[in-house]
KEVEX-128940 format. One record per residue (C-alpha): x, y, z; residue in one letter. Coordinates in Angstrom, 2 decimals. Layout:
     east    north       up  residuo
        X        Y        Z        A
...
This chain:
     east    north       up  residuo
   -17.29    -0.31     8.12        M
   -18.70     2.01    10.79        N
   -16.76     4.35    13.04        L
   -16.72     1.93    15.98        W
   -15.34    -0.88    13.83        Q
   -12.71     1.47    12.49        L
   -11.58     2.43    15.98        F
   -11.41    -1.27    16.91        Q
    -9.10    -1.85    13.95        K
    -6.97     1.14    14.93        L
    -6.71     0.07    18.58        K
    -3.68    -2.27    18.11        P
    -1.74     0.58    16.51        F
    -2.65     3.09    19.27        V
    -2.24     0.70    22.25        R
     1.60     0.97    22.42        P
     1.21     4.72    23.01        Y
    -1.44     4.58    25.74        R
     0.61     6.91    28.01        L
     0.34     9.58    25.30        L
    -3.41     8.91    25.12        V
    -3.81     9.24    28.91        I
    -1.83    12.49    28.96        A
    -3.99    13.85    26.12        T
    -7.21    12.87    27.94        L
    -6.11    14.61    31.16        I
    -5.23    17.76    29.24        L
    -8.55    17.55    27.40        T
   -10.47    17.48    30.69        L
    -8.53    20.47    32.04        I
    -9.06    22.38    28.79        G
   -12.80    21.62    28.81        S
   -13.15    23.00    32.35        L
   -11.20    26.18    31.55        T
   -13.40    26.68    28.46        A
   -16.37    27.43    30.77        Q
   -14.50    30.11    32.71        V
   -15.50    32.92    30.30        N
   -19.22    32.24    30.78        A
   -18.94    32.04    34.59        L
   -16.71    35.12    34.76        T
   -18.94    37.19    32.48        L
   -22.06    36.25    34.47        Q
   -20.29    37.23    37.69        Y
   -19.05    40.53    36.16        A
   -22.43    41.53    34.71        V
   -24.36    40.75    37.90        D
   -21.77    42.39    40.19        S
   -21.54    45.56    38.08        I
   -25.34    45.70    37.75        N
   -25.68    45.60    41.56        R
   -23.16    48.43    41.93        L
   -24.98    50.54    39.34        V
   -28.37    49.91    40.99        E
   -26.82    50.90    44.35        A
   -25.53    54.16    42.86        G
   -21.88    53.12    43.26        Q
   -19.20    53.67    40.60        G
   -15.64    52.96    39.58        L
   -14.14    53.35    43.03        A
   -16.15    50.45    44.39        E
   -15.78    48.40    41.13        G
   -11.97    48.16    41.02        W
   -11.99    44.92    42.97        Q
   -14.37    43.36    40.41        I
   -12.16    44.45    37.49        L
    -8.99    43.10    39.16        I
   -10.70    39.80    39.98        T
   -12.02    39.41    36.42        I
    -8.63    40.28    34.93        S
    -6.77    37.82    37.19        A
    -9.21    34.98    36.43        I
    -9.21    35.53    32.66        L
    -5.43    36.00    32.48        L
    -4.83    32.89    34.60        G
    -7.24    30.95    32.41        K
    -5.40    32.00    29.24        E
    -2.02    31.00    30.72        I
    -3.37    27.58    31.67        I
    -5.04    27.28    28.25        N
    -1.76    28.04    26.45        A
    -0.02    25.13    28.20        F
    -3.03    22.84    27.78        V
    -3.40    23.54    24.05        Q
     0.31    23.12    23.46        F
     0.26    19.79    25.30        G
    -2.85    18.63    23.45        Q
    -1.46    19.48    20.02        K
     2.04    18.20    20.80        F
     0.91    14.87    22.25        Y
    -1.78    14.50    19.59        G
     0.70    15.15    16.78        E
     3.27    12.85    18.40        K
     0.64    10.12    18.57        L
    -0.33    10.73    14.93        R
     3.30    10.48    13.74        I
     3.99     7.28    15.69        F
     0.75     5.63    14.52        V
     1.52     6.69    10.93        S
     4.95     5.07    11.21        Q
     3.49     1.81    12.53        D
     0.70     1.72     9.91        L
     3.17     2.26     7.06        A
     5.58    -0.38     8.33        Q
     2.75    -2.77     9.19        G
     1.25    -2.79     5.71        I
     4.65    -3.12     4.01        I
     5.54    -6.12     6.17        E
     2.10    -7.63     5.53        K
     1.80    -7.37     1.77        F
     5.39    -8.55     1.32        L
     4.02   -11.91     2.52        T
     1.22   -12.03    -0.09        Y
     1.31   -14.29    -3.10        R
     1.80   -12.96    -6.61        L
    -1.88   -13.71    -7.25        A
    -2.78   -10.81    -4.96        F
    -0.77    -8.33    -7.05        F
    -2.08    -9.73   -10.34        N
    -5.70    -8.98    -9.53        Q
    -7.23    -6.17   -11.60        D
    -8.10    -4.23    -8.46        N
    -4.55    -4.45    -7.09        N
    -2.54    -2.76    -9.81        Q
     0.52    -0.83    -8.66        A
    -1.00     2.66    -9.02        G
    -4.22     1.66    -7.24        K
    -2.36    -0.01    -4.39        L
    -0.13     3.02    -3.97        Q
    -3.11     5.40    -3.86        T
    -4.98     3.21    -1.36        R
    -1.97     2.82     0.90        I
    -0.89     6.48     0.82        D
    -4.41     7.87     1.28        R
    -5.30     5.14     3.77        G
    -2.37     5.96     6.04        I
    -3.00     9.69     5.64        G
    -6.70     9.28     6.42        S
    -6.19     7.01     9.42        L
    -3.55     9.21    11.01        T
    -5.71    12.26    10.32        R
    -8.53    10.42    12.08        L
    -6.35     9.95    15.16        V
    -5.48    13.64    15.05        Q
    -9.12    14.67    14.58        I
   -10.20    12.58    17.56        F
    -7.57    13.78    20.03        F
    -7.15    17.39    18.86        I
   -10.57    18.29    17.40        D
   -13.42    16.01    18.46        I
   -12.45    15.05    22.00        L
   -11.75    18.57    23.34        P
   -14.78    20.08    21.59        L
   -17.27    17.46    22.70        F
   -15.94    17.25    26.26        T
   -16.31    21.01    26.49        S
   -19.83    20.78    24.99        A
   -20.96    18.14    27.52        I
   -19.67    20.19    30.47        I
   -21.28    23.37    29.07        A
   -24.59    21.56    28.56        L
   -24.42    20.24    32.12        G
   -23.93    23.78    33.46        L
   -26.91    25.00    31.42        M
   -29.11    22.29    32.92        Y
   -27.78    23.15    36.37        W
   -28.73    26.81    35.90        A
   -32.14    26.18    34.28        N
   -33.65    22.91    33.09        F
   -35.70    24.45    30.26        Y
   -32.76    26.35    28.75        V
   -30.70    23.16    28.85        G
   -33.57    21.28    27.20        L
   -33.74    23.76    24.31        V
   -29.98    23.46    23.81        A
   -30.22    19.66    23.89        S
   -33.07    19.60    21.37        A
   -30.96    21.34    18.72        I
   -28.11    18.81    18.88        V
   -29.94    15.63    17.66        P
   -31.53    17.57    14.76        I
   -28.09    18.67    13.69        Y
   -26.67    15.17    14.08        F
   -29.56    13.72    12.05        W
   -28.86    16.16     9.21        L
   -25.17    15.26     9.33        T
   -26.03    11.54     9.23        Y
   -28.29    12.02     6.17        K
   -25.53    14.03     4.56        Q
   -23.11    11.15     5.10        A
   -25.58     8.69     3.58        Q
   -26.04    10.86     0.50        K
   -22.30    11.38     0.08        L
   -21.21     7.77     0.74        G
   -21.56     6.44    -2.83        S
   -20.19     9.63    -4.36        W
   -17.12     9.46    -2.11        R
   -16.47     5.85    -3.11        R
   -16.74     6.84    -6.77        N
   -14.32     9.66    -6.03        L
   -11.89     7.19    -4.46        R
   -12.12     4.82    -7.43        D
   -11.63     7.72    -9.84        G
    -8.50     8.86    -8.02        R
    -7.11     5.32    -8.12        E
    -7.78     5.00   -11.87        R
    -6.19     8.41   -12.46        K
    -3.11     7.42   -10.47        S
    -2.85     4.10   -12.33        Q
    -3.24     5.92   -15.66        G
    -0.39     8.34   -14.89        I
     1.82     5.45   -13.79        L
     1.00     3.59   -17.00        S
     1.97     6.63   -19.12        I
     5.31     6.95   -17.32        I
     6.09     3.24   -17.80        N
     5.00     3.27   -21.46        S
     6.31     6.68   -22.54        I
     8.77     5.22   -25.10        T
     6.05     3.19   -26.84        V
     3.60     6.11   -26.74        I
     6.07     8.44   -28.41        K
     7.28     5.87   -30.94        S
     3.70     5.43   -32.22        F
     2.80     9.15   -31.88        N
    -0.10     8.29   -29.58        R
     0.22    11.27   -27.23        E
    -3.25    12.57   -28.19        N
    -4.91     9.21   -27.53        I
    -3.33     8.93   -24.06        E
    -4.22    12.55   -23.34        S
    -7.87    11.90   -24.27        D
    -7.97     8.84   -21.99        K
    -6.73    10.92   -19.06        Q
    -9.16    13.75   -19.91        L
   -12.07    11.29   -19.77        K
   -10.92    10.04   -16.35        L
   -10.44    13.63   -15.15        Q
   -13.95    14.62   -16.28        K
   -15.48    11.67   -14.41        E
   -13.47    12.71   -11.34        L
   -14.63    16.33   -11.71        T
   -18.31    15.28   -12.03        D
   -18.02    13.26    -8.82        N
   -16.36    16.18    -7.04        Q
   -19.12    18.56    -8.15        M
   -21.91    16.22    -6.99        H
   -20.12    15.81    -3.65        T
   -19.72    19.55    -3.15        R
   -23.29    20.34    -4.23        Q
   -24.73    17.92    -1.66        T
   -22.34    19.19     1.03        S
   -23.27    22.84     0.48        F
   -27.02    22.06     0.65        L
   -26.75    20.24     3.97        F
   -24.27    22.72     5.41        D
   -26.75    25.54     4.77        G
   -29.53    23.61     6.56        L
   -27.28    22.90     9.55        K
   -26.20    26.53     9.87        T
   -29.87    27.58     9.81        F
   -30.75    25.10    12.61        I
   -27.82    26.33    14.72        E
   -28.91    29.96    14.41        Q
   -32.49    29.00    15.34        I
   -31.07    27.47    18.53        G
   -29.21    30.64    19.45        I
   -32.31    32.77    18.92        V
   -34.42    30.44    21.11        L
   -31.79    30.49    23.90        I
   -31.69    34.30    23.92        I
   -35.50    34.63    23.91        I
   -36.01    32.02    26.64        L
   -33.26    33.43    28.87        T
   -34.55    37.00    28.42        A
   -38.05    35.76    29.40        Y
   -36.73    34.28    32.67        F
   -34.78    37.47    33.41        V
   -37.89    39.62    32.88        L
   -39.90    37.17    34.99        D
   -37.41    37.62    37.83        G
   -36.22    34.00    37.79        Q
   -32.71    34.89    36.61        M
   -30.24    37.72    36.93        S
   -29.36    39.75    33.86        I
   -25.89    38.18    33.81        G
   -27.49    34.83    33.02        M
   -28.26    36.03    29.47        I
   -24.56    36.28    28.68        M
   -23.88    33.15    30.73        Y
   -26.27    31.00    28.64        H
   -25.27    32.54    25.31        V
   -21.59    31.80    25.96        L
   -22.32    28.28    27.23        L
   -24.49    27.56    24.19        F
   -21.60    28.80    22.09        N
   -19.49    26.07    23.71        N
   -22.26    23.55    22.96        V
   -22.62    24.69    19.34        S
   -18.86    24.92    18.68        A
   -18.64    21.17    17.94        P
   -21.80    21.54    15.83        I
   -20.17    24.26    13.75        R
   -17.10    22.09    13.27        S
   -19.05    18.86    12.89        L
   -19.65    19.11     9.14        H
   -15.92    19.67     8.52        R
   -14.94    16.89    10.93        I
   -17.61    14.56     9.56        Y
   -16.38    15.15     6.00        D
   -12.84    14.24     7.03        E
   -14.03    11.24     9.05        V
   -16.04     9.96     6.07        N
   -13.06    10.36     3.77        D
   -10.93     8.58     6.36        A
   -13.44     5.73     6.64        M
   -13.66     5.21     2.86        I
    -9.90     5.08     2.37        Y
    -9.49     3.15     5.61        S
   -11.77     0.42     4.23        E
    -9.43     0.01     1.26        S
    -6.37     0.15     3.51        F
    -7.64    -2.58     5.83        F
    -8.75    -4.69     2.85        Q
    -5.08    -4.80     1.87        I
    -3.89    -5.28     5.45        L
    -6.38    -8.07     6.19        E
    -6.29   -10.03     2.93        A
    -5.75   -13.19     4.97        D
    -6.74   -15.52     2.15        D
    -3.76   -14.24     0.19        E
    -1.19   -14.54     2.97        I
     1.68   -16.90     2.29        E
     1.09   -19.97     4.42        A
     4.56   -20.75     5.69        S
     4.84   -24.41     6.73        G
     7.03   -25.69     9.52        A
     8.89   -28.39     7.59        Q
    12.49   -27.83     6.54        K
    13.50   -31.10     4.89        P
    16.93   -31.79     3.44        A
    16.82   -30.63    -0.16        I
    17.83   -33.10    -2.90        R
    15.86   -31.39    -5.67        G
    13.34   -33.91    -6.98        Q
    10.01   -32.36    -7.95        F
     6.93   -34.50    -8.59        N
     3.83   -32.84   -10.07        L
     0.57   -34.75   -10.17        S
    -2.67   -33.53   -11.76        G
    -1.68   -29.86   -11.38        V
    -4.31   -27.35   -12.51        E
    -3.82   -23.60   -12.25        F
    -6.03   -20.60   -13.05        Y
    -4.92   -16.97   -12.92        Y
    -7.17   -14.51   -11.01        P
    -8.61   -13.32   -14.33        N
    -9.85   -16.87   -15.03        G
    -7.21   -17.87   -17.58        H
    -6.60   -21.64   -17.41        H
    -2.79   -21.58   -17.51        A
    -1.89   -25.17   -16.57        L
    -3.91   -28.30   -17.34        K
    -3.39   -31.69   -15.66        N
     0.38   -31.41   -15.43        I
     2.16   -34.69   -14.69        E
     5.91   -34.23   -14.36        M
     8.98   -35.56   -12.59        C
    12.04   -33.31   -12.35        I
    15.04   -35.42   -11.38        Q
    17.70   -34.18    -8.94        P
    21.17   -33.33   -10.28        N
    19.76   -33.25   -13.80        K
    18.97   -30.50   -16.33        I
    15.29   -30.39   -17.27        T
    14.25   -28.19   -20.19        A
    10.78   -26.71   -20.69        L
    10.06   -26.09   -24.36        V
     7.01   -24.50   -25.93        G
     5.62   -21.49   -27.73        L
     4.90   -18.25   -25.88        S
     1.89   -18.62   -23.59        G
     2.31   -22.38   -23.26        A
     2.62   -22.10   -19.46        G
     6.37   -22.56   -18.98        K
     6.99   -19.49   -16.79        S
     3.78   -20.17   -14.85        T
     5.06   -23.66   -14.05        L
     8.32   -22.25   -12.67        I
     6.31   -19.78   -10.58        S
     4.46   -22.72    -9.01        L
     7.70   -24.59    -8.35        L
     9.06   -21.47    -6.59        D
     5.78   -21.24    -4.61        K
     4.80   -17.84    -5.97        F
     1.41   -19.43    -6.66        Y
    -0.35   -22.54    -5.45        E
    -2.25   -24.88    -7.80        P
    -6.03   -25.00    -7.52        Q
    -5.92   -28.78    -8.02        Q
    -3.27   -31.47    -7.84        G
    -0.07   -31.53    -5.82        S
     3.56   -30.52    -6.13        I
     6.04   -32.45    -4.00        Q
     9.70   -31.73    -3.36        L
    11.62   -34.81    -2.23        D
     8.36   -36.45    -1.16        G
     7.07   -33.48     0.87        V
     4.12   -31.41    -0.36        D
     5.43   -27.99    -1.39        L
     2.73   -26.16     0.59        K
     3.99   -27.84     3.80        D
     7.57   -26.68     3.31        I
     8.65   -23.42     4.95        D
     8.57   -20.86     2.12        T
    11.61   -18.88     3.20        Q
    13.60   -22.08     3.66        Y
    12.53   -23.28     0.19        L
    13.55   -20.06    -1.56        R
    16.89   -20.02     0.26        D
    17.65   -23.18    -1.72        H
    16.44   -21.91    -5.12        I
    18.20   -19.61    -7.57        G
    15.90   -17.84   -10.03        L
    17.00   -15.93   -13.12        V
    14.25   -14.46   -15.28        L
    14.18   -13.09   -18.81        Q
    13.78    -9.63   -17.32        K
    15.24    -9.20   -13.86        N
    14.67    -6.30   -11.50        H
    17.55    -4.03   -10.63        I
    17.18    -2.12    -7.37        F
    18.04     1.50    -6.73        Q
    21.62     1.49    -5.48        G
    25.15     0.43    -6.38        S
    26.20    -2.50    -8.54        I
    27.90    -4.02    -5.50        F
    24.70    -3.93    -3.44        D
    22.66    -5.35    -6.32        N
    24.96    -8.34    -6.71        I
    25.20    -8.88    -2.94        R
    21.37    -9.07    -2.86        Y
    21.96   -12.76    -3.62        G
    23.88   -13.16    -0.34        K
    23.66   -10.16     1.97        T
    26.72   -11.11     4.06        D
    28.99   -11.76     1.07        A
    32.53   -10.35     1.10        T
    33.90    -8.11    -1.61        Q
    35.97   -11.02    -2.97        E
    32.86   -13.21    -3.27        E
    30.98   -10.43    -5.10        V
    33.87    -9.99    -7.54        I
    34.06   -13.76    -8.17        Q
    30.31   -13.83    -8.92        A
    30.69   -10.89   -11.32        A
    33.56   -12.67   -13.08        Q
    31.44   -15.82   -13.55        K
    28.69   -13.62   -15.02        A
    31.25   -11.98   -17.39        S
    30.50    -8.48   -16.10        I
    33.56    -7.79   -13.89        H
    35.69    -6.19   -16.62        E
    32.86    -3.89   -17.72        Q
    32.24    -2.81   -14.12        I
    35.92    -1.85   -13.70        L
    35.64     0.40   -16.75        Q
    32.93     2.50   -15.07        L
    34.08     5.71   -13.32        P
    32.95     4.50    -9.89        Q
    33.41     0.78   -10.47        G
    31.26    -1.38    -8.21        Y
    29.89     1.79    -6.54        D
    28.24     2.91    -9.81        S
    24.46     3.20   -10.04        D
    23.15    -0.19   -11.26        A
    20.13     1.43   -12.94        L
    22.46     3.15   -15.43        M
    23.58    -0.20   -16.90        L
    22.23    -1.50   -20.21        S
    19.62    -4.26   -20.35        G
    22.23    -6.93   -21.13        G
    24.50    -5.73   -18.31        Q
    21.59    -5.76   -15.88        Q
    20.86    -9.36   -16.92        Q
    24.42   -10.30   -16.02        R
    24.02    -8.61   -12.63        I
    21.03   -10.90   -12.05        A
    23.13   -13.91   -13.05        L
    25.90   -12.77   -10.70        A
    23.35   -12.70    -7.87        R
    22.48   -16.31    -8.61        M
    26.13   -17.36    -8.80        F
    26.71   -15.69    -5.43        L
    23.71   -17.42    -3.85        K
    25.02   -20.79    -5.10        N
    21.75   -22.73    -4.52        P
    21.15   -26.48    -5.04        P
    18.12   -25.79    -7.30        I
    18.25   -23.39   -10.24        I
    15.37   -22.06   -12.36        F
    16.45   -20.29   -15.56        L
    13.78   -18.51   -17.59        D
    15.49   -17.30   -20.79        E
    18.64   -16.30   -18.84        P
    20.57   -15.10   -21.92        T
    17.69   -13.48   -23.82        A
    19.04    -9.94   -23.44        S
    22.67   -10.75   -24.21        L
    24.76   -10.55   -27.36        D
    26.26   -13.67   -28.95        A
    29.69   -13.38   -27.29        I
    28.21   -12.67   -23.86        A
    25.74   -15.53   -24.35        T
    28.61   -17.96   -25.00        E
    30.51   -16.66   -21.95        Q
    27.43   -17.00   -19.74        I
    26.70   -20.44   -21.15        K
    30.15   -21.61   -20.06        Q
    29.56   -20.20   -16.57        S
    26.11   -21.80   -16.41        L
    27.54   -25.12   -17.57        D
    29.92   -24.96   -14.64        E
    27.29   -24.13   -12.01        I
    24.76   -26.63   -13.40        K
    26.93   -29.57   -12.34        Q
    25.49   -31.49    -9.38        G
    22.34   -29.34    -9.16        R
    18.69   -29.60   -10.12        T
    18.24   -27.24   -13.07        V
    15.01   -26.28   -14.82        V
    15.60   -24.14   -17.90        I
    13.31   -22.34   -20.31        I
    15.22   -21.30   -23.38        S
    15.00   -20.70   -27.13        H
    18.69   -21.49   -27.41        S
    19.32   -24.73   -29.33        L
    22.54   -25.46   -27.47        S
    20.92   -25.17   -24.06        Q
    17.98   -27.38   -25.06        I
    20.27   -30.06   -26.49        I
    22.35   -30.00   -23.30        D
    19.27   -30.87   -21.20        A
    19.04   -34.39   -19.75        D
    15.27   -34.44   -20.17        Y
    12.77   -32.19   -21.94        T
     9.08   -31.46   -21.42        Y
     7.25   -29.91   -24.35        V
     4.30   -27.72   -23.39        M
     1.40   -26.61   -25.55        K
    -1.55   -24.48   -24.41        E
    -0.90   -25.23   -20.73        G
    -0.54   -29.02   -21.08        A
     2.35   -31.45   -21.49        I
     2.37   -32.42   -25.17        A
     5.52   -34.59   -25.20        E
     8.43   -35.47   -22.95        H
    11.67   -37.41   -23.24        G
    15.32   -37.04   -24.25        E
    16.33   -34.89   -27.20        H
    16.95   -37.62   -29.78        D
    13.79   -39.52   -28.88        T
    11.62   -36.41   -29.00        L
    13.05   -35.18   -32.27        Y
    12.34   -38.43   -34.07        H
     8.73   -38.51   -32.87        Q
     7.96   -35.90   -35.56        D
     5.72   -34.06   -33.11        G
     5.56   -30.63   -31.46        V
     9.19   -30.76   -30.29        Y
    10.53   -31.36   -33.82        K
     8.34   -28.56   -35.15        E
     9.66   -26.10   -32.53        I
    13.26   -27.30   -32.87        F
    13.23   -26.99   -36.65        D
    11.69   -23.51   -36.40        A
    14.52   -22.47   -34.03        M
    17.11   -23.85   -36.43        A
    15.56   -22.05   -39.40        K
    15.43   -18.78   -37.48        S
    19.17   -19.11   -36.91        L
    19.68   -20.06   -40.60        N
    21.62   -23.15   -39.52        I
    22.10   -24.40   -43.10        E
    23.90   -21.23   -44.17        K
    25.96   -21.19   -41.00        I
    26.94   -24.83   -41.64        A
    27.96   -24.01   -45.25        R
    30.04   -21.12   -43.97        T
    31.90   -23.44   -41.63        F
    32.31   -26.01   -44.43        E
    33.68   -23.39   -46.84        D
    36.06   -22.15   -44.19        D
    37.24   -25.70   -43.53        A
    37.80   -26.29   -47.26        E
    39.83   -23.10   -47.59        E
    42.03   -24.18   -44.71        E
    42.46   -27.62   -46.34        T
    43.49   -26.13   -49.70        H
    45.87   -23.74   -48.09        S
């Protein structure tokens, strides 16, 4: 991406504030004109005083010159104070507003992306955060650089160069000749630094992701005493980052020295050439100061150019990453227009699905999920059960085959409408920062307090909430894992959808809570389409129909009794579940208890 392309991408974010831009441009023009006043005033002062001295006149005759100079320079400084304040204020205001729109724009955009986007190796949480934060910072800094640094400096330089040409063509030509040499050196510097800066960006992203990973895994790290290993990993990343920084700085210092040398050569040539014309009688002595000060205005952007160019290059590198996230159109959720009446019958035909890393998760899935029935998905870990639910909830789309809901292709159904009719409870559910009340009401944002309490009661969490010091206003993040799972179930009860997906909904609960939740789930399951993944024997037996999955494919399907007597994968899994629960010993316990009651 070049600078012009970057400005084209920024244009939609700047356009709403065009009045601020116009005001800044007007102030820039005024400031650029006042910047030449010193050169004109000094030339006038030197020539006027020189004439008085040559005429043998002194201070008495020179008072008028001093008063005139003082009035002009003081007036110029007063105007400059207002102009600079306006430039900085409007420029900063523009930067803040653009920053706000960029931040909100990218949040709104990537909230529409599929889960596949976030599962890509290059889009891990730490990397995305670094790219977004630095991208917004770089882009808004670019706006500030343009309106506060570049625009005033270069407008002033162009006017100063024009005045030099107006006074003497050859002096203007010498000044002009220095500029392209300097720009060429800056361009070569940018080329040399480009790859190093990208490496620097990647290193920062890996470092950020590494720190985030340590924070998220700190319990495991400490439990295995692996602090030294994690420290060494971060040291290696930091050394790579340091090497890149050193190469970047070394190249920058080399080119900066060359550019400073070229600039000083220009000043020397201007002084020599102007002095020659003065001695030759073609210019007054005041023109020496006049041209030196004007060339100072021309070289001011040159002196700042390396700093500005460094910041612009940083901005462009992080802006590329920012706009890659913002413009990932192939990942955008394609929201269809259809909003059919939902009965809850899913038909899957020839469904194939690959994760971004190439893992073949689902293979030729043929399935019919009947409405108002409970369908169980059974299989070992990694069989593809959760992936299948993710496809049914339209988090992903299959690479081959089709998924239909009530005869309509899932990709043609409006996504928001679809998810309004689906309740999803996962094995591990996210709890948001905030109160328990707000977390439960996330399932229905306009729910009343009575509705929230009823949902909590169905999820068997109401009594525990009342025991907390602040009740429903308590921080939800302070709850235990099992309590948080019940909050997620309460959300689903509150939403009350016609389709329910349950992925190990009672995995984090104790036996008593599991039985309580099972009773609540049994109540809400009635008259709904339910798809459940569970390692609970009772929940599998309760299913109307079961699909057994193995290595991403459907191995068997049918009703419980039929499947069990096929002596296949289902029986193997079911027997393993029973053995893990030690069913035989539990049964003997019940039998012994029954016998004791009989004898008594």
